[in-house]
ChimeraX commands (.cxc) that place a marker at each C-alpha (Angstrom):
marker #1 position 114.00,137.08,201.83 radius 0.5
marker #1 position 114.35,140.53,200.37 radius 0.5
marker #1 position 114.36,144.00,201.80 radius 0.5
marker #1 position 111.11,145.79,202.50 radius 0.5
marker #1 position 109.33,148.00,200.01 radius 0.5
marker #1 position 109.04,151.66,201.05 radius 0.5
marker #1 position 105.60,151.36,202.67 radius 0.5
marker #1 position 106.51,148.05,204.32 radius 0.5
marker #1 position 109.61,149.73,205.72 radius 0.5
marker #1 position 107.59,152.66,207.10 radius 0.5
marker #1 position 105.12,150.30,208.76 radius 0.5
marker #1 position 107.86,148.12,210.24 radius 0.5
marker #1 position 109.63,151.21,211.58 radius 0.5
marker #1 position 106.36,152.28,213.23 radius 0.5
marker #1 position 105.87,148.82,214.77 radius 0.5
marker #1 position 109.47,148.75,216.00 radius 0.5
marker #1 position 109.14,152.28,217.43 radius 0.5
marker #1 position 105.98,151.33,219.34 radius 0.5
marker #1 position 107.93,148.39,220.83 radius 0.5
marker #1 position 104.77,146.57,221.93 radius 0.5
marker #1 position 101.84,144.82,220.29 radius 0.5
marker #1 position 99.87,147.56,218.51 radius 0.5
marker #1 position 96.54,147.89,216.75 radius 0.5
marker #1 position 96.20,148.96,213.12 radius 0.5
marker #1 position 95.00,152.35,214.35 radius 0.5
marker #1 position 98.08,152.78,216.58 radius 0.5
marker #1 position 100.44,151.78,213.77 radius 0.5
marker #1 position 98.70,154.18,211.37 radius 0.5
marker #1 position 98.98,157.01,213.93 radius 0.5
marker #1 position 102.68,156.26,214.53 radius 0.5
marker #1 position 103.62,156.61,210.86 radius 0.5
marker #1 position 105.96,159.43,209.95 radius 0.5
marker #1 position 105.56,161.41,206.73 radius 0.5
marker #1 position 102.69,161.01,204.28 radius 0.5
marker #1 position 99.44,159.68,205.72 radius 0.5
marker #1 position 98.40,156.13,204.83 radius 0.5
marker #1 position 94.80,154.96,204.59 radius 0.5
marker #1 position 93.66,152.63,207.36 radius 0.5
marker #1 position 92.69,149.91,204.87 radius 0.5
marker #1 position 96.08,150.16,203.16 radius 0.5
marker #1 position 97.75,149.77,206.55 radius 0.5
marker #1 position 95.71,146.61,207.21 radius 0.5
marker #1 position 96.63,145.17,203.81 radius 0.5
marker #1 position 100.35,145.80,204.20 radius 0.5
marker #1 position 100.44,144.60,207.82 radius 0.5
marker #1 position 98.76,141.37,206.72 radius 0.5
marker #1 position 101.30,140.96,203.90 radius 0.5
marker #1 position 104.12,141.46,206.39 radius 0.5
marker #1 position 102.50,138.88,208.65 radius 0.5
marker #1 position 102.24,136.41,205.76 radius 0.5
marker #1 position 105.95,136.96,205.05 radius 0.5
marker #1 position 106.75,136.19,208.69 radius 0.5
marker #1 position 107.86,139.67,209.76 radius 0.5
marker #1 position 104.84,140.32,212.00 radius 0.5
marker #1 position 102.68,138.24,214.26 radius 0.5
marker #1 position 99.24,139.14,215.44 radius 0.5
marker #1 position 97.11,138.40,218.46 radius 0.5
marker #1 position 93.54,139.23,219.25 radius 0.5
marker #1 position 92.58,141.84,221.82 radius 0.5
marker #1 position 88.81,142.06,222.00 radius 0.5
marker #1 position 87.63,142.76,218.47 radius 0.5
marker #1 position 90.97,144.14,217.28 radius 0.5
marker #1 position 94.19,142.50,216.20 radius 0.5
marker #1 position 97.47,143.60,217.69 radius 0.5
marker #1 position 100.61,143.34,215.56 radius 0.5
marker #1 position 104.16,142.90,216.79 radius 0.5
marker #1 position 107.46,142.33,215.02 radius 0.5
marker #1 position 108.96,138.84,214.97 radius 0.5
marker #1 position 112.47,140.31,215.09 radius 0.5
marker #1 position 114.10,143.61,215.98 radius 0.5
marker #1 position 115.77,146.00,213.56 radius 0.5
marker #1 position 119.22,144.61,214.33 radius 0.5
marker #1 position 118.17,141.07,213.46 radius 0.5
marker #1 position 116.53,142.32,210.26 radius 0.5
marker #1 position 119.77,144.05,209.23 radius 0.5
marker #1 position 121.72,140.87,210.01 radius 0.5
marker #1 position 119.33,138.83,207.85 radius 0.5
marker #1 position 119.83,141.26,204.96 radius 0.5
marker #1 position 123.60,141.00,205.33 radius 0.5
marker #1 position 123.33,137.21,205.30 radius 0.5
marker #1 position 121.16,137.38,202.20 radius 0.5
marker #1 position 123.75,139.55,200.47 radius 0.5
marker #1 position 126.38,136.90,201.20 radius 0.5
marker #1 position 124.09,134.16,199.89 radius 0.5
marker #1 position 123.85,135.74,196.43 radius 0.5
marker #1 position 127.58,136.05,195.80 radius 0.5
marker #1 position 129.64,133.18,194.40 radius 0.5
marker #1 position 132.62,134.25,196.56 radius 0.5
marker #1 position 131.57,134.82,200.17 radius 0.5
marker #1 position 135.17,135.35,201.29 radius 0.5
marker #1 position 135.71,138.17,198.81 radius 0.5
marker #1 position 132.41,139.78,199.80 radius 0.5
marker #1 position 133.33,139.58,203.50 radius 0.5
marker #1 position 136.73,141.11,202.82 radius 0.5
marker #1 position 135.15,143.91,200.80 radius 0.5
marker #1 position 132.63,144.54,203.58 radius 0.5
marker #1 position 135.40,144.61,206.20 radius 0.5
marker #1 position 137.21,147.21,204.11 radius 0.5
marker #1 position 134.17,149.50,204.33 radius 0.5
marker #1 position 134.21,149.54,208.14 radius 0.5
marker #1 position 135.82,152.34,210.11 radius 0.5
marker #1 position 138.25,151.44,212.90 radius 0.5
marker #1 position 135.59,151.46,215.62 radius 0.5
marker #1 position 133.22,149.25,213.65 radius 0.5
marker #1 position 136.06,146.85,212.82 radius 0.5
marker #1 position 136.91,146.57,216.52 radius 0.5
marker #1 position 133.26,145.90,217.38 radius 0.5
marker #1 position 133.16,143.20,214.73 radius 0.5
marker #1 position 136.37,141.64,216.12 radius 0.5
marker #1 position 134.86,141.54,219.62 radius 0.5
marker #1 position 131.61,140.04,218.31 radius 0.5
marker #1 position 133.51,137.36,216.39 radius 0.5
marker #1 position 135.66,136.56,219.43 radius 0.5
marker #1 position 132.57,136.30,221.60 radius 0.5
marker #1 position 130.74,134.13,219.06 radius 0.5
marker #1 position 133.67,131.71,218.78 radius 0.5
marker #1 position 134.46,131.41,222.50 radius 0.5
marker #1 position 132.94,128.51,224.45 radius 0.5
marker #1 position 129.93,129.42,226.55 radius 0.5
marker #1 position 130.75,129.61,230.24 radius 0.5
marker #1 position 128.34,128.06,232.69 radius 0.5
marker link #1:1,2 radius 0.2
marker link #1:2,3 radius 0.2
marker link #1:3,4 radius 0.2
marker link #1:4,5 radius 0.2
marker link #1:5,6 radius 0.2
marker link #1:6,7 radius 0.2
marker link #1:7,8 radius 0.2
marker link #1:8,9 radius 0.2
marker link #1:9,10 radius 0.2
marker link #1:10,11 radius 0.2
marker link #1:11,12 radius 0.2
marker link #1:12,13 radius 0.2
marker link #1:13,14 radius 0.2
marker link #1:14,15 radius 0.2
marker link #1:15,16 radius 0.2
marker link #1:16,17 radius 0.2
marker link #1:17,18 radius 0.2
marker link #1:18,19 radius 0.2
marker link #1:19,20 radius 0.2
marker link #1:20,21 radius 0.2
marker link #1:21,22 radius 0.2
marker link #1:22,23 radius 0.2
marker link #1:23,24 radius 0.2
marker link #1:24,25 radius 0.2
marker link #1:25,26 radius 0.2
marker link #1:26,27 radius 0.2
marker link #1:27,28 radius 0.2
marker link #1:28,29 radius 0.2
marker link #1:29,30 radius 0.2
marker link #1:30,31 radius 0.2
marker link #1:31,32 radius 0.2
marker link #1:32,33 radius 0.2
marker link #1:33,34 radius 0.2
marker link #1:34,35 radius 0.2
marker link #1:35,36 radius 0.2
marker link #1:36,37 radius 0.2
marker link #1:37,38 radius 0.2
marker link #1:38,39 radius 0.2
marker link #1:39,40 radius 0.2
marker link #1:40,41 radius 0.2
marker link #1:41,42 radius 0.2
marker link #1:42,43 radius 0.2
marker link #1:43,44 radius 0.2
marker link #1:44,45 radius 0.2
marker link #1:45,46 radius 0.2
marker link #1:46,47 radius 0.2
marker link #1:47,48 radius 0.2
marker link #1:48,49 radius 0.2
marker link #1:49,50 radius 0.2
marker link #1:50,51 radius 0.2
marker link #1:51,52 radius 0.2
marker link #1:52,53 radius 0.2
marker link #1:53,54 radius 0.2
marker link #1:54,55 radius 0.2
marker link #1:55,56 radius 0.2
marker link #1:56,57 radius 0.2
marker link #1:57,58 radius 0.2
marker link #1:58,59 radius 0.2
marker link #1:59,60 radius 0.2
marker link #1:60,61 radius 0.2
marker link #1:61,62 radius 0.2
marker link #1:62,63 radius 0.2
marker link #1:63,64 radius 0.2
marker link #1:64,65 radius 0.2
marker link #1:65,66 radius 0.2
marker link #1:66,67 radius 0.2
marker link #1:67,68 radius 0.2
marker link #1:68,69 radius 0.2
marker link #1:69,70 radius 0.2
marker link #1:70,71 radius 0.2
marker link #1:71,72 radius 0.2
marker link #1:72,73 radius 0.2
marker link #1:73,74 radius 0.2
marker link #1:74,75 radius 0.2
marker link #1:75,76 radius 0.2
marker link #1:76,77 radius 0.2
marker link #1:77,78 radius 0.2
marker link #1:78,79 radius 0.2
marker link #1:79,80 radius 0.2
marker link #1:80,81 radius 0.2
marker link #1:81,82 radius 0.2
marker link #1:82,83 radius 0.2
marker link #1:83,84 radius 0.2
marker link #1:84,85 radius 0.2
marker link #1:85,86 radius 0.2
marker link #1:86,87 radius 0.2
marker link #1:87,88 radius 0.2
marker link #1:88,89 radius 0.2
marker link #1:89,90 radius 0.2
marker link #1:90,91 radius 0.2
marker link #1:91,92 radius 0.2
marker link #1:92,93 radius 0.2
marker link #1:93,94 radius 0.2
marker link #1:94,95 radius 0.2
marker link #1:95,96 radius 0.2
marker link #1:96,97 radius 0.2
marker link #1:97,98 radius 0.2
marker link #1:98,99 radius 0.2
marker link #1:99,100 radius 0.2
marker link #1:100,101 radius 0.2
marker link #1:101,102 radius 0.2
marker link #1:102,103 radius 0.2
marker link #1:103,104 radius 0.2
marker link #1:104,105 radius 0.2
marker link #1:105,106 radius 0.2
marker link #1:106,107 radius 0.2
marker link #1:107,108 radius 0.2
marker link #1:108,109 radius 0.2
marker link #1:109,110 radius 0.2
marker link #1:110,111 radius 0.2
marker link #1:111,112 radius 0.2
marker link #1:112,113 radius 0.2
marker link #1:113,114 radius 0.2
marker link #1:114,115 radius 0.2
marker link #1:115,116 radius 0.2
marker link #1:116,117 radius 0.2
marker link #1:117,118 radius 0.2
marker link #1:118,119 radius 0.2
marker link #1:119,120 radius 0.2
marker link #1:120,121 radius 0.2
view
């Protein structure tokens, strides 16, 4: 897995912002910044679907696209990928922790505590 290209990122941000299955036309309309041709939108959405980032369903004659994960999960996958490419995961984690401000470090501590505690029924 790698990060999105600039147009892929714009399209994914539009899909995430819509927060529901959306047609190519709706995704194109939701794009911020420079306009993108409808056919280009279709091509890139289909590439994102082939990569597993989008799923599609049929609604009448149109396809509706929705994200297979939210932005938070995407960011987590990128962070995991970054750890996968280093020969020293511990050093990378320590370096990352050093970049966090106090509030972020506390949030990370709570998340780690929650992840390691047994699930209560």
